[in-house]
Structure formats: C-alpha cells, structure tokens
N, C-alpha and C positions, 0 to 999 in steps of 0.2 A: 319518667319523659312529667317535663311541670308542662300541669293548664294555664293559660294564656285567660286572657279578659276576654269575655264573645267582644267585636265589636260589630255593627255593620254590616253586611258586602253588598256592594250598590250590584252585587252578579245575583243575589237575594231576595223571591217574590217576598211582595211585602202583604200578609191579611188582611183582608179588609175587617176594618172596623166593626160593622158587622158580629159575627162572625167573635168577634172578640168575647169572652165575658172578667168581669173587673168586677172586683171585689170593693165599695162604695168603701166599705170601713178600710181599706187597708190602701186605697185611694187620696181616702185624707190625710191621714195616720206620714203619710210618704209625702203631700204635699204638707202638712203642717212642717217635720222632722228637713225640708229647704228651706223653709221658713222659716225656723229656727236657726237656720247655718248660716241663711243670707246676710240674716237684721248681727250675726254674732262676728261673722269677718268683716275682717276692712277690704271693700273695693279699690279700693287709692292702691295699684298693683306699685314697692320699691323695690333700685335696681338694690338696696343692702336685702333684700329676700332671695337667698341662692333657691336656686334650681336645686332638688334632691333627688338625683339618679343614681339608681347602681349602675354599674355597667352592662347590664344584661335587660335593664330597662331600655336605658340612650340605646343599648345595640334595636332594638324592637319599634323601637321611637322612629328612629332616624329607617329602621327600612317601611314604616307605615309613611311617613313622609314619601318616601320612594314612591310610593302607590300601593304598593305590595296588599291582598287584604289579607286579616288575620290565619288563612288557613297556609298560605304561602312562607307567611313568613316560618307558620312552625318544618314545615319543611325545612327553610332554609337552613334556621339555628335545627333541626334535628330533633326538638321534640312533640311530643302529641297534646293538639288544637281541640275542646269538645265544646266544643256551643251548648248554654246555661240554659237551660228552662225552666 
C-alpha cells in the first residue's frame, strides 16, 4: 500500500512546546535551507507555469480540499497511511 505524506488534522491534540525537544543545529540548518530556497525561487506567480500533479496526487488534493483528513483520504483510496514521527 502507498504511504501518504503527513498533514495536520484538526482532530489531533498538539503537544505543548515545553515538551518538544528541538535540536538547535538542525533548526538553524532547516531555516538556512528555507531561506536559500526562498531566495532562489521566483516569488511572482506565472500563468505560464502549469501545475504538475499526477492523477493520484490530484485526487488526494481534491479530497483534502473537500475537508477530508489524511486518514479519511487513505481509507477512501484504499491505501495505508502512517504518520511520520
């Protein structure tokens, strides 16, 4: 079965920030990567850049747009969903 990417569901409880351990080096590296990618990307949207989704991705996106959670989409599409930790 295919594994779907993680998406936050409103039904889930959030951990308090005090119980989450964050590696400062990994966090700084992630921010640096985001900054670099944002500097290299063109922030101006263009109609000339077509959206490229395969049919399965478009189906998943459609379900999510209808308000389904990742677990519900997995059930509807007959695939296995496992949350990344």
